[in-house]
C-alpha positions as CSV (number, residue, x, y, z in Angstrom):
1,M,43.9,59.7,28.7
2,R,43.0,58.8,32.2
3,Y,44.3,56.5,35.0
4,I,41.6,54.9,37.1
5,V,42.7,53.3,40.4
6,G,40.3,51.8,42.8
7,F,40.4,49.9,46.1
8,F,37.8,47.3,47.0
9,P,37.1,44.4,49.3
10,P,38.7,41.3,47.9
11,D,35.4,39.5,47.5
12,R,34.3,41.9,44.8
13,I,37.1,41.2,42.3
14,F,35.2,38.6,40.2
15,A,32.1,40.8,39.9
16,L,34.4,43.7,38.9
17,V,36.3,41.7,36.3
18,D,33.0,40.4,34.8
19,A,31.5,43.9,34.7
20,L,34.6,45.5,33.1
21,S,34.9,42.6,30.6
22,E,31.3,43.2,29.5
23,I,32.1,46.7,28.5
24,H,35.3,45.6,26.7
25,V,37.9,47.2,29.0
26,H,41.2,46.4,27.1
27,G,43.5,46.0,30.1
28,M,43.5,46.1,33.8
29,T,46.1,45.4,36.6
30,V,44.9,43.7,39.8
31,S,47.0,43.6,43.0
32,D,46.6,43.0,46.7
33,A,46.7,46.0,49.0
34,R,46.4,46.7,52.7
35,G,45.4,50.0,54.3
36,F,42.8,51.8,56.3
37,G,40.2,54.5,55.7
38,Q,38.1,57.1,57.5
39,E,37.1,54.7,60.3
40,H,40.6,55.3,61.8
41,D,40.0,59.1,62.1
42,A,39.1,60.1,65.7
43,D,36.6,62.6,64.3
44,H,34.9,60.1,62.1
45,P,31.6,58.7,63.6
46,E,32.6,55.1,63.0
47,H,36.1,55.5,64.6
48,R,37.2,52.6,66.8
49,E,40.1,52.6,69.2
50,H,42.9,50.2,68.2
51,M,46.2,49.1,69.7
52,G,48.3,50.2,66.8
53,V,46.9,50.6,63.3
54,E,44.8,47.8,61.8
55,M,45.3,47.3,58.1
56,T,42.4,46.0,56.1
57,K,42.9,43.7,53.1
58,K,41.8,45.3,49.8
59,T,42.1,44.6,46.1
60,R,43.6,47.4,43.9
61,I,42.6,47.7,40.3
62,E,44.4,50.0,37.8
63,I,43.1,50.9,34.3
64,F,44.5,53.3,31.7
65,C,41.9,54.5,29.2
66,R,40.7,57.2,26.9
67,D,38.8,60.1,28.3
68,D,35.5,59.0,26.7
69,E,35.8,55.6,28.3
70,V,35.9,56.9,31.9
71,D,32.1,57.2,32.5
72,P,31.2,53.7,31.3
73,I,34.0,52.3,33.4
74,L,33.0,54.1,36.5
75,D,29.3,53.0,36.0
76,A,30.4,49.4,35.6
77,I,32.6,49.6,38.7
78,Y,29.8,51.2,40.8
79,A,27.3,48.6,39.6
80,A,29.6,45.7,40.5
81,A,31.1,46.9,43.8
82,H,28.6,49.2,45.5
83,S,26.8,47.6,48.5
84,G,26.1,50.8,50.5
85,R,28.2,49.5,53.5
86,R,31.3,50.9,55.1
87,G,34.4,49.6,53.3
88,D,33.0,49.5,49.8
89,G,36.1,51.2,48.6
90,K,37.1,54.3,46.6
91,V,38.0,55.0,43.0
92,F,40.2,57.8,41.7
93,V,40.5,59.2,38.2
94,L,43.8,61.0,37.3
95,P,45.0,62.6,34.1
96,V,47.8,60.8,32.1
97,L,50.2,63.1,30.3
98,D,51.7,60.6,27.9
99,A,52.2,56.9,27.2
100,L,54.7,54.8,25.3
101,R,54.2,51.3,24.0
102,L,57.6,49.8,24.2
103,K,57.0,47.1,21.5
104,T,56.1,49.6,18.7
105,G,57.2,53.0,20.0
106,E,53.6,54.4,19.7
107,R,52.9,57.4,21.9
108,G,49.8,58.9,23.5
109,E,46.5,57.3,23.0
110,A,47.9,55.1,20.2
111,A,50.0,53.4,23.0
112,L,46.7,52.2,24.6
113,G,45.8,50.0,21.6
114,P,42.7,49.9,19.5
115,A,39.7,51.9,20.7
């Protein structure tokens, strides 16, 4: 099992939800986030001086899935969110050791629901 977490500009959320729905992602969490990326690193070519730290609005998505679902999900995210401009966002894929569905007591991949 895998945990996919991504950070994107808020204006991409509808395209992301549509793209992920088309490939039948069974569940996703969406939340608002704020943060900053490499443009705040003094060694980065696009660094700008700021009075304090400027936080950029982002949308965070979280998906738990089976290992074989990762590539199609990443392909859909890339197609929906990539513009080639600074600030497109990042996606991380992490291992999930276990899961528990509280309603039924199912563990592991069974807790994710039907494939």
